[in-house]
C-alpha positions as CSV (number, residue, x, y, z in Angstrom):
1,M,-58.0,-69.2,0.0
2,E,-55.4,-67.4,-2.1
3,Q,-58.1,-65.5,-4.1
4,T,-59.9,-64.5,-0.9
5,S,-56.6,-62.9,0.2
6,G,-56.3,-61.2,-3.2
7,A,-59.7,-59.7,-2.8
8,A,-58.8,-58.7,0.7
9,R,-55.6,-57.0,-0.5
10,W,-57.5,-55.1,-3.0
11,Q,-60.1,-54.0,-0.5
12,A,-57.4,-52.8,1.9
13,R,-55.8,-50.7,-0.8
14,Y,-59.2,-49.3,-1.8
15,D,-60.1,-48.4,1.8
16,K,-56.7,-46.7,2.2
17,A,-57.3,-44.6,-1.0
18,T,-60.8,-43.7,0.3
19,A,-59.4,-42.6,3.6
20,R,-56.9,-40.4,1.8
21,G,-59.6,-38.7,-0.2
22,Q,-58.5,-40.4,-3.4
23,V,-62.0,-41.5,-4.5
24,R,-64.1,-39.0,-6.3
25,D,-67.3,-37.7,-4.8
26,A,-69.6,-38.9,-7.6
27,D,-72.7,-40.9,-8.4
28,F,-71.5,-44.5,-8.9
29,T,-74.8,-46.0,-10.0
30,T,-76.2,-47.1,-13.4
31,L,-78.5,-44.8,-15.4
32,S,-81.4,-46.6,-13.7
33,G,-80.0,-46.0,-10.2
34,M,-78.5,-49.4,-9.5
35,P,-75.5,-49.1,-7.1
36,L,-72.2,-50.4,-8.4
37,D,-69.2,-51.7,-6.6
38,P,-65.7,-50.5,-7.4
39,V,-64.5,-53.8,-8.8
40,Y,-65.8,-57.3,-9.6
41,G,-63.9,-60.6,-9.3
42,P,-63.5,-63.9,-7.5
43,G,-64.3,-63.8,-3.9
44,L,-66.6,-60.8,-4.3
45,H,-70.4,-60.5,-5.1
46,G,-70.9,-64.3,-5.0
47,I,-68.4,-64.9,-7.8
48,P,-66.7,-68.3,-7.1
49,E,-63.1,-68.5,-6.4
50,P,-60.7,-70.5,-8.6
51,Q,-60.7,-74.2,-7.5
52,T,-57.8,-75.7,-9.5
53,D,-54.2,-74.8,-9.9
54,A,-54.8,-73.8,-13.5
55,E,-57.6,-71.5,-12.5
56,R,-55.5,-70.0,-9.7
57,E,-52.6,-69.4,-12.1
58,R,-54.9,-67.7,-14.5
59,M,-56.2,-65.4,-11.8
60,E,-52.6,-64.5,-10.9
61,R,-52.1,-63.3,-14.5
62,I,-55.3,-61.3,-14.4
63,G,-54.7,-60.0,-10.8
64,W,-56.5,-57.1,-9.2
65,P,-56.5,-53.3,-9.9
66,G,-53.5,-51.7,-8.3
67,E,-51.6,-54.9,-7.9
68,F,-48.8,-56.6,-9.9
69,P,-48.9,-57.5,-12.8
70,F,-51.3,-54.5,-13.2
71,T,-53.3,-56.2,-16.0
72,R,-56.4,-54.6,-14.5
73,G,-54.9,-51.2,-14.0
74,L,-52.4,-49.3,-12.0
75,Y,-54.7,-48.1,-9.2
76,P,-57.1,-50.0,-6.9
77,T,-59.7,-47.2,-7.5
78,G,-59.7,-47.3,-11.3
79,Y,-61.3,-44.2,-12.7
80,R,-63.2,-43.8,-9.4
81,G,-60.1,-42.2,-8.1
82,R,-59.1,-40.1,-11.1
83,T,-60.4,-40.1,-14.6
84,W,-58.1,-40.0,-17.6
85,T,-56.6,-36.7,-18.7
86,I,-58.3,-35.2,-21.7
87,R,-55.3,-34.1,-23.6
88,Q,-56.1,-32.8,-27.1
89,F,-53.2,-32.7,-29.6
90,A,-53.2,-29.2,-31.3
91,G,-51.0,-26.9,-33.1
92,F,-51.1,-24.9,-36.4
93,G,-49.9,-21.7,-37.9
94,N,-47.9,-19.6,-35.5
95,A,-47.6,-19.4,-31.8
96,V,-50.3,-16.8,-31.4
97,Q,-52.9,-18.9,-33.3
98,T,-52.1,-22.1,-31.4
99,N,-52.2,-20.2,-28.1
100,E,-55.8,-19.2,-28.9
101,R,-56.7,-22.9,-29.7
102,Y,-55.1,-24.0,-26.4
103,K,-57.1,-21.5,-24.4
104,M,-60.3,-22.8,-26.1
105,I,-59.5,-26.4,-25.2
106,L,-58.8,-25.5,-21.6
107,E,-61.9,-23.3,-21.3
108,R,-64.1,-26.2,-22.7
109,G,-62.8,-28.8,-20.3
110,G,-59.5,-30.1,-21.6
111,G,-57.3,-31.3,-18.8
112,G,-53.9,-30.8,-20.4
113,L,-52.1,-29.6,-23.5
114,S,-50.4,-31.6,-26.3
115,V,-48.2,-29.6,-28.8
116,A,-48.2,-30.5,-32.5
117,F,-45.2,-29.0,-34.3
118,D,-44.9,-28.2,-38.0
119,M,-42.5,-30.2,-40.2
120,P,-39.6,-27.7,-40.2
121,T,-39.6,-27.8,-36.4
122,L,-39.9,-31.6,-36.3
123,M,-36.8,-31.7,-38.6
124,G,-34.8,-29.2,-36.5
125,R,-34.9,-26.4,-39.1
126,D,-35.8,-22.7,-38.8
127,S,-38.7,-21.2,-40.7
128,D,-36.4,-19.3,-43.0
129,D,-34.4,-22.4,-44.0
130,P,-34.8,-23.2,-47.7
131,H,-36.0,-26.7,-46.8
132,S,-38.9,-25.1,-44.9
133,L,-40.5,-23.3,-47.8
134,G,-44.2,-23.9,-48.0
135,E,-44.3,-26.0,-44.8
136,V,-44.3,-23.4,-42.1
137,G,-47.3,-23.8,-39.8
138,H,-49.0,-26.4,-41.9
139,C,-49.0,-29.6,-39.8
140,G,-48.5,-27.9,-36.5
141,V,-47.1,-24.8,-34.9
142,A,-43.8,-23.2,-36.0
143,I,-41.3,-22.8,-33.2
144,D,-37.9,-21.2,-34.0
145,S,-36.7,-20.0,-30.6
146,A,-37.6,-19.6,-26.9
147,A,-39.5,-16.4,-27.9
148,D,-42.0,-18.5,-29.9
149,M,-42.4,-20.9,-27.0
150,E,-43.0,-17.9,-24.7
151,V,-45.9,-16.7,-26.9
152,L,-47.2,-20.3,-27.4
153,F,-47.9,-20.5,-23.6
154,G,-48.7,-16.9,-23.0
155,G,-51.4,-16.6,-20.3
156,I,-51.2,-20.4,-19.6
157,P,-49.5,-21.0,-16.2
158,L,-46.9,-23.7,-17.0
159,G,-46.5,-24.5,-13.3
160,E,-50.2,-25.6,-13.2
161,V,-50.9,-27.2,-16.6
162,T,-49.3,-30.5,-17.7
163,T,-47.9,-30.3,-21.3
164,S,-47.0,-33.0,-23.7
165,M,-44.8,-32.3,-26.7
166,T,-44.8,-34.7,-29.7
167,I,-41.3,-34.3,-31.1
168,S,-38.3,-36.6,-31.2
169,G,-35.3,-35.7,-33.4
170,P,-34.9,-32.1,-32.0
171,A,-36.8,-32.9,-28.7
172,V,-33.9,-31.8,-26.4
173,P,-33.5,-28.2,-27.8
174,V,-37.2,-27.8,-28.0
175,F,-37.5,-28.9,-24.4
176,C,-34.9,-26.3,-23.4
177,M,-37.0,-23.7,-25.1
178,Y,-40.0,-24.9,-23.0
179,L,-37.9,-24.6,-19.8
180,V,-36.8,-21.1,-20.7
181,A,-40.5,-20.1,-21.4
182,A,-41.3,-21.4,-17.9
183,E,-38.4,-19.4,-16.4
184,R,-39.7,-16.2,-18.1
185,Q,-43.1,-16.8,-16.5
186,G,-41.3,-17.0,-13.1
187,V,-42.0,-20.7,-12.7
188,D,-39.5,-22.9,-10.9
189,I,-38.7,-25.5,-13.6
190,G,-38.3,-28.1,-10.8
191,I,-42.1,-28.3,-10.4
192,L,-42.9,-28.7,-14.1
193,N,-45.0,-31.8,-15.1
194,G,-45.6,-33.2,-18.5
195,T,-44.2,-35.4,-21.2
196,L,-41.7,-35.1,-24.0
197,Q,-41.7,-37.7,-26.7
198,T,-38.0,-38.0,-27.4
199,D,-38.4,-41.5,-28.8
200,I,-35.8,-41.8,-31.5
201,F,-36.1,-45.5,-32.0
202,K,-39.6,-45.2,-33.4
203,E,-38.3,-42.6,-35.9
204,Y,-35.9,-45.1,-37.4
205,I,-38.6,-47.8,-37.3
206,A,-41.6,-45.9,-38.6
207,Q,-41.9,-42.1,-38.7
208,K,-38.5,-41.2,-40.3
209,E,-37.9,-37.8,-38.6
210,W,-34.4,-38.2,-37.3
211,L,-31.3,-35.9,-37.4
212,F,-28.2,-37.9,-36.6
213,E,-27.0,-41.5,-36.4
214,P,-28.5,-43.5,-33.5
215,G,-25.5,-43.0,-31.2
216,P,-25.6,-39.2,-30.9
217,H,-29.4,-39.3,-30.5
218,L,-29.0,-41.8,-27.6
219,R,-26.3,-39.6,-26.1
220,L,-28.8,-36.7,-26.0
221,I,-31.5,-38.8,-24.6
222,G,-29.2,-40.1,-21.9
223,D,-28.3,-36.6,-21.0
224,L,-32.0,-35.6,-20.8
225,M,-32.8,-38.6,-18.6
226,E,-30.0,-37.6,-16.2
227,F,-31.1,-33.9,-16.2
228,C,-34.8,-34.6,-15.5
229,T,-34.1,-37.2,-12.9
230,Q,-31.9,-34.7,-11.0
231,K,-33.7,-31.4,-11.7
232,I,-37.3,-32.0,-12.7
233,P,-38.5,-35.2,-11.0
234,N,-42.1,-35.1,-12.1
235,Y,-41.4,-34.5,-15.7
236,K,-41.4,-37.5,-18.0
237,P,-38.6,-37.0,-20.5
238,L,-39.5,-40.0,-22.7
239,S,-42.8,-41.1,-24.2
240,V,-42.1,-44.3,-26.0
241,S,-44.4,-44.2,-29.0
242,G,-46.2,-47.1,-30.7
243,Y,-48.7,-44.8,-32.3
244,H,-46.5,-44.1,-35.4
245,I,-45.6,-47.7,-35.7
246,R,-49.3,-48.7,-35.9
247,E,-50.1,-45.8,-38.3
248,A,-47.3,-47.1,-40.6
249,G,-49.2,-50.4,-41.0
250,S,-48.2,-52.7,-38.2
251,T,-50.4,-55.2,-36.5
252,A,-51.6,-54.7,-32.9
253,A,-49.0,-57.2,-31.6
254,Q,-46.2,-55.6,-33.6
255,E,-47.1,-52.2,-32.3
256,L,-47.0,-53.5,-28.7
257,A,-43.8,-55.5,-29.1
258,F,-41.8,-52.9,-31.1
259,T,-42.9,-50.2,-28.6
260,L,-42.1,-52.1,-25.5
261,A,-38.8,-53.3,-27.0
262,D,-37.9,-49.6,-27.6
263,G,-38.9,-49.0,-23.9
264,F,-36.6,-51.7,-22.8
265,G,-33.8,-50.1,-24.8
266,Y,-34.2,-46.9,-23.0
267,V,-34.2,-48.7,-19.6
268,E,-30.9,-50.2,-20.7
269,L,-29.7,-46.8,-21.7
270,G,-30.6,-45.4,-18.2
271,L,-28.8,-48.3,-16.5
272,S,-25.7,-47.8,-18.6
273,R,-25.6,-44.2,-17.3
274,G,-25.6,-45.5,-13.7
275,L,-29.1,-44.2,-13.0
276,D,-31.2,-45.8,-10.3
277,I,-34.0,-47.7,-12.0
278,E,-36.4,-46.9,-9.2
279,T,-35.8,-43.2,-9.9
280,F,-35.7,-43.0,-13.6
281,A,-38.2,-45.7,-14.7
282,P,-41.2,-43.7,-13.5
283,G,-40.1,-41.0,-15.9
284,L,-40.8,-43.3,-18.9
285,S,-44.3,-43.2,-20.3
286,F,-45.9,-44.7,-23.4
287,F,-48.1,-43.5,-26.3
288,F,-50.3,-46.0,-28.1
289,D,-52.7,-46.1,-31.0
290,A,-56.4,-47.0,-30.4
291,H,-57.5,-48.6,-33.6
292,V,-61.0,-49.7,-34.6
293,D,-61.0,-53.4,-33.6
294,F,-62.6,-52.8,-30.2
295,F,-61.6,-55.9,-28.2
296,E,-58.2,-56.4,-29.8
297,E,-57.2,-52.9,-28.7
298,I,-58.5,-53.4,-25.1
299,A,-56.5,-56.6,-24.9
300,K,-53.4,-54.9,-26.3
301,F,-53.5,-52.3,-23.5
302,R,-54.0,-54.8,-20.8
303,A,-51.2,-57.0,-22.1
304,A,-48.8,-54.0,-22.3
305,R,-49.1,-53.3,-18.6
306,R,-48.6,-57.0,-17.7
307,I,-45.5,-57.4,-20.0
308,W,-43.9,-54.2,-18.8
309,A,-44.4,-55.0,-15.1
310,R,-43.0,-58.5,-15.5
311,W,-39.9,-57.4,-17.5
312,M,-39.2,-54.5,-15.2
313,R,-39.3,-56.8,-12.2
314,D,-37.8,-60.0,-13.5
315,V,-35.3,-58.7,-16.1
316,Y,-34.3,-55.2,-14.9
317,G,-34.7,-55.6,-11.2
318,A,-37.3,-52.9,-10.4
319,T,-38.9,-53.5,-7.0
320,T,-41.3,-50.6,-6.5
321,D,-44.8,-50.4,-8.1
322,K,-44.0,-47.0,-9.7
323,A,-40.9,-48.4,-11.5
324,Q,-43.0,-51.3,-12.8
325,W,-46.0,-49.2,-13.9
326,L,-46.7,-48.7,-17.6
327,R,-48.5,-45.3,-17.9
328,F,-49.7,-44.5,-21.3
329,H,-51.4,-41.8,-23.5
330,T,-53.6,-42.9,-26.3
331,Q,-54.6,-41.3,-29.6
332,T,-57.4,-42.6,-31.7
333,A,-56.2,-44.0,-35.1
334,G,-55.6,-41.4,-37.7
335,V,-55.2,-44.1,-40.3
336,S,-58.7,-45.3,-39.7
337,L,-60.2,-42.0,-40.7
338,T,-61.5,-41.8,-44.3
339,A,-61.9,-38.9,-46.7
340,Q,-65.0,-40.7,-48.0
341,Q,-68.1,-40.0,-45.9
342,P,-66.0,-38.2,-43.3
343,Y,-68.9,-37.9,-40.7
344,N,-68.4,-41.7,-40.2
345,N,-65.1,-40.7,-38.5
346,V,-67.0,-39.4,-35.5
347,V,-68.3,-42.9,-34.9
348,R,-64.9,-44.6,-35.5
349,T,-63.3,-42.2,-33.1
350,A,-65.9,-42.8,-30.4
351,V,-65.4,-46.6,-30.6
352,E,-61.6,-46.2,-30.5
353,A,-61.8,-43.8,-27.6
354,L,-64.0,-46.2,-25.6
355,A,-61.6,-49.0,-26.3
356,A,-58.8,-46.9,-24.9
357,V,-60.8,-46.1,-21.8
358,L,-61.8,-49.7,-21.2
359,G,-58.1,-50.6,-21.6
360,G,-57.2,-48.2,-18.8
361,T,-55.5,-45.3,-20.6
362,N,-54.1,-42.5,-18.5
363,S,-54.7,-39.7,-21.0
364,L,-56.4,-39.5,-24.3
365,H,-56.6,-37.6,-27.6
366,T,-59.6,-38.0,-29.9
367,N,-59.1,-37.2,-33.5
368,A,-61.4,-34.8,-35.4
369,L,-63.6,-35.9,-38.2
370,D,-61.7,-33.8,-40.8
371,E,-58.1,-34.7,-39.9
372,T,-57.8,-37.0,-42.9
373,L,-58.1,-33.8,-45.0
374,A,-56.5,-31.1,-43.0
375,L,-55.8,-29.8,-39.5
376,P,-59.1,-29.7,-37.6
377,T,-61.4,-26.7,-37.7
378,E,-62.6,-25.3,-34.4
379,Q,-66.0,-27.0,-34.7
380,A,-64.4,-30.4,-35.5
381,A,-62.0,-30.0,-32.6
382,E,-64.9,-29.3,-30.3
383,I,-66.7,-32.5,-31.4
384,A,-63.6,-34.5,-30.8
385,L,-63.3,-33.0,-27.3
386,R,-67.0,-33.6,-26.5
387,T,-66.6,-37.2,-27.6
388,Q,-64.4,-37.8,-24.6
389,Q,-66.6,-35.9,-22.3
390,V,-69.7,-37.9,-23.3
391,I,-67.8,-41.1,-22.6
392,M,-66.5,-39.8,-19.3
393,H,-69.8,-38.4,-18.0
394,E,-72.6,-40.3,-19.6
395,T,-71.6,-44.0,-20.3
396,G,-70.9,-45.2,-16.7
397,V,-67.5,-46.6,-17.7
398,T,-65.7,-44.7,-14.9
399,N,-67.8,-46.5,-12.2
400,V,-65.9,-49.8,-12.1
401,A,-62.3,-50.7,-12.4
402,D,-61.5,-52.8,-15.5
403,P,-65.1,-53.7,-16.2
404,L,-64.1,-56.3,-18.8
405,G,-61.7,-58.1,-16.6
406,G,-62.4,-61.8,-16.4
407,S,-64.2,-61.9,-19.8
408,W,-63.2,-65.2,-21.4
409,Y,-62.8,-63.4,-24.8
410,V,-60.8,-60.4,-23.5
411,E,-58.5,-62.5,-21.3
412,A,-57.9,-65.0,-24.2
413,L,-57.1,-62.1,-26.5
414,T,-54.8,-60.5,-23.9
415,D,-52.9,-63.8,-23.5
416,R,-52.6,-64.2,-27.3
417,I,-51.2,-60.7,-27.9
418,E,-48.8,-61.2,-25.0
419,A,-47.5,-64.4,-26.4
420,E,-47.1,-62.9,-29.9
421,A,-45.2,-59.9,-28.4
422,E,-42.9,-62.2,-26.4
423,A,-42.0,-64.1,-29.6
424,I,-41.1,-60.8,-31.3
425,F,-38.9,-59.8,-28.3
426,A,-37.0,-63.0,-28.8
427,R,-36.4,-62.2,-32.5
428,I,-35.2,-58.7,-31.7
429,K,-32.8,-59.9,-29.0
430,D,-31.4,-62.6,-31.4
431,L,-30.5,-59.8,-33.9
432,G,-28.2,-58.1,-31.4
433,V,-24.8,-58.8,-29.9
434,L,-24.4,-58.3,-26.1
435,G,-21.7,-55.8,-25.3
436,R,-21.9,-53.6,-28.5
437,R,-21.2,-50.0,-27.8
438,A,-23.2,-46.9,-28.7
439,G,-20.8,-43.9,-29.1
440,A,-20.9,-40.3,-30.4
441,S,-18.3,-37.7,-31.2
442,G,-16.1,-37.2,-28.2
443,Q,-18.5,-38.8,-25.7
444,V,-17.8,-41.4,-23.1
445,E,-19.1,-44.7,-24.5
446,H,-21.4,-46.9,-22.5
447,E,-22.1,-50.6,-22.7
448,I,-25.5,-51.3,-24.0
449,G,-27.8,-54.2,-23.3
450,P,-29.1,-57.0,-25.4
451,M,-32.4,-55.4,-26.4
452,T,-30.7,-52.1,-27.4
453,S,-28.2,-54.1,-29.5
454,G,-31.1,-55.9,-31.2
455,L,-32.9,-52.7,-31.9
456,L,-29.9,-51.1,-33.5
457,R,-29.1,-54.1,-35.6
458,G,-32.8,-54.3,-36.6
459,I,-32.7,-50.7,-37.7
460,E,-29.6,-51.2,-39.8
461,E,-30.9,-54.4,-41.5
462,G,-34.4,-53.1,-42.1
463,F,-36.0,-55.7,-40.0
464,F,-38.7,-53.4,-38.6
465,M,-39.5,-51.7,-41.9
466,S,-39.9,-55.1,-43.5
467,E,-42.2,-56.5,-40.8
468,I,-44.4,-53.4,-40.9
469,A,-44.5,-53.4,-44.7
470,D,-45.5,-57.0,-44.9
471,A,-48.4,-56.4,-42.3
472,A,-49.6,-53.4,-44.3
473,F,-49.5,-55.3,-47.5
474,Q,-51.6,-58.1,-46.1
475,Y,-54.2,-55.7,-44.8
476,Q,-54.3,-53.9,-48.2
477,I,-54.9,-57.2,-50.0
478,A,-57.8,-58.0,-47.5
479,L,-59.3,-54.5,-48.2
480,E,-59.1,-54.9,-52.0
481,K,-60.7,-58.4,-51.8
482,G,-63.4,-57.1,-49.5
483,D,-62.5,-59.5,-46.7
484,K,-62.0,-56.4,-44.5
485,K,-64.7,-53.8,-44.9
486,V,-64.5,-50.0,-44.4
487,V,-67.9,-48.3,-44.6
488,G,-68.0,-45.7,-47.3
489,V,-64.8,-46.9,-48.9
490,N,-65.2,-50.5,-50.1
491,C,-68.8,-51.0,-49.1
492,L,-71.9,-48.9,-48.6
493,T,-70.5,-46.1,-50.7
494,D,-73.7,-44.2,-51.5
495,S,-73.9,-41.0,-49.5
496,V,-75.8,-37.7,-49.2
497,S,-73.0,-36.0,-47.2
498,H,-71.5,-32.8,-48.6
499,D,-67.9,-31.6,-48.8
500,L,-66.4,-30.3,-45.6
501,E,-65.1,-26.8,-44.9
502,I,-61.5,-27.4,-43.9
503,L,-58.9,-25.3,-42.1
504,R,-56.4,-23.7,-44.5
505,V,-53.2,-22.1,-43.2
506,S,-52.4,-18.9,-45.0
507,H,-49.0,-18.4,-46.6
508,Q,-49.0,-15.2,-44.7
509,V,-48.2,-17.2,-41.6
510,E,-44.8,-18.2,-43.1
511,V,-44.1,-14.6,-44.3
512,D,-44.8,-13.2,-40.8
513,Q,-42.9,-16.0,-39.0
514,V,-39.8,-15.4,-41.1
515,A,-40.1,-11.6,-40.5
516,D,-40.3,-12.1,-36.7
517,L,-37.3,-14.5,-36.8
518,T,-35.3,-11.9,-38.8
519,S,-36.2,-9.2,-36.2
520,R,-35.2,-11.4,-33.3
521,R,-31.8,-12.3,-34.8
522,A,-31.1,-8.6,-35.3
523,A,-32.0,-7.7,-31.7
524,R,-30.2,-10.5,-29.8
525,D,-26.7,-10.5,-28.4
526,E,-24.9,-12.4,-31.1
527,G,-21.8,-12.9,-28.9
528,A,-23.9,-14.6,-26.3
529,V,-25.5,-16.9,-28.9
530,Q,-22.1,-18.0,-30.3
531,A,-20.7,-18.5,-26.9
532,G,-23.6,-20.7,-25.9
533,L,-23.3,-22.8,-29.1
534,A,-19.6,-23.2,-28.6
535,A,-20.1,-24.3,-24.9
536,M,-22.7,-26.8,-26.2
537,L,-20.2,-28.3,-28.6
538,D,-17.5,-28.4,-26.0
539,A,-19.9,-30.4,-23.8
540,A,-20.6,-32.7,-26.7
541,R,-16.9,-33.3,-27.3
542,G,-16.1,-33.7,-23.6
543,G,-18.7,-36.2,-22.7
544,V,-20.4,-34.0,-20.1
545,N,-24.1,-33.4,-19.9
546,M,-25.1,-31.1,-22.7
547,I,-28.4,-29.7,-21.3
548,P,-27.0,-26.8,-19.2
549,A,-24.9,-25.5,-22.1
550,M,-27.8,-25.9,-24.5
551,L,-30.1,-24.0,-22.0
552,D,-27.7,-21.1,-22.0
553,A,-27.7,-21.0,-25.8
554,V,-31.5,-21.0,-25.8
555,R,-31.7,-18.2,-23.2
556,A,-29.6,-16.1,-25.6
557,E,-32.2,-16.8,-28.3
558,A,-30.2,-19.3,-30.3
559,T,-32.6,-20.8,-32.8
560,L,-33.6,-24.4,-33.2
561,G,-32.0,-24.5,-36.6
562,E,-28.7,-23.0,-35.3
563,I,-28.5,-25.6,-32.5
564,C,-29.3,-28.5,-34.7
565,D,-27.1,-27.4,-37.5
566,A,-24.2,-27.1,-35.1
567,L,-24.8,-30.6,-34.0
568,R,-25.2,-31.9,-37.6
569,A,-21.8,-30.4,-38.4
570,E,-20.3,-32.1,-35.4
571,W,-22.0,-35.5,-35.6
572,G,-23.1,-35.9,-39.2
573,V,-26.5,-36.7,-40.7
574,Y,-28.1,-40.1,-40.7
575,R,-29.2,-41.5,-44.1
576,E,-31.3,-44.6,-44.2
577,P,-29.9,-47.5,-46.2
578,A,-31.9,-48.2,-49.4
579,R,-34.1,-51.3,-49.1
580,F,-35.6,-53.3,-52.0
């Protein structure tokens, strides 16, 4: 009887969505013309309902699309309501060149933009900084000030296009530049929609692009969460990233557990600031890797939604669906791409993208076949984009919500990954001490929760680094023994493929970028810049929200390096302890 009511609840939600026009007008049939229903499960289509308590408990864990614990997806309509956003990660050279690539992506069917920054920008340095020599524009776009951001989005209406920015250490000043670029377009920043990565925990754990000690970084993130909650309600100021954890060599369960633990840490940060969980939690999103083990990845995504919903409800007290939802972006696994026989990468990417879609991703980036060698050429970028479009329009996977739900294999894998993740959460919490404080120069200190405490202790003691290194080492041994096979690398190595033409960023990009930066510095009001920087430091010392003062500095064309250097001088620079 319980499962009949579950099917009835789903049907009521689906009917309501249909009445509101939230179901696409599309052909929901197979290639042969067979009509398909929106979902399949017990109590529908002659599928028997659970008869025993154990079967009923299992069904509660699987659930229905749009219903807690959201194992089968956030919406009762699945992709019948809205397909995932095609959000291709792009950036190279200067703002003019990347702007051209963005327009190409949008013209050919991309649904949103995702900004890749060069290494100097990721490290909070200007293009004329001696540390930037030879790196300007090479792994992403160079952004020195709001003027660059204005050019980057020239002719692209920021009030209409969602934009994701993959940057963590200097995320807050870069976000301020984005807001100023929107202001210069005449856009009300209150309507902006998109995602900023901002996830500093994963930098200490895996990617290593930090600026300060953890305390000051968390201070900035807390200020950003407050500002967006109050001023830009649709913008997601935090994209908690497991992608870089997986690329560093973790297992699927480690990626899931470390990422969700980071997310719980940011929930505790918001609560410590007195923010309402029902208001700020929907502003958290996630970013996962889609690796090549097809079913393991699908199970990982389904387990992630279930774990997050349960913890948000049972541990942190969230009561609304939106505060319990885990919304996530996926990128196919860069680490799975091979320089040998690079055309095989098209196949790998397609499999990984399909796993992300069957796992219910909300947006997706597909890697290009040449990204193991260089930034993608325009042709390779188009193939990556078309990979998503073929999956979306030709395979039929958008016709049914969670088409693999109820599979004995998929559900067993989902349970297994969930159990492994829960065991890791317990280990992280055991590392911490409840009541530890996270402070920064002159700021009001806030009590932090048990997961945050465990994360900070784990970073200090090298726990995460050690766990990832062990997993990567075990995988490498399996590769070298041939237990794990990679086509073209340790098996089937004969090939007729030729060398690829790759994208090369000219040194002239750096010369021109430095010249433009010099000209902007000469033309700006230096007094306004210094006043803005001084007000920002006063805010840092006084414990008030730093975003308004930082915005004023950015409006005066203070550069990224100047802002970050001022904060480095105030807060110091983090240096990772040596590990052996």
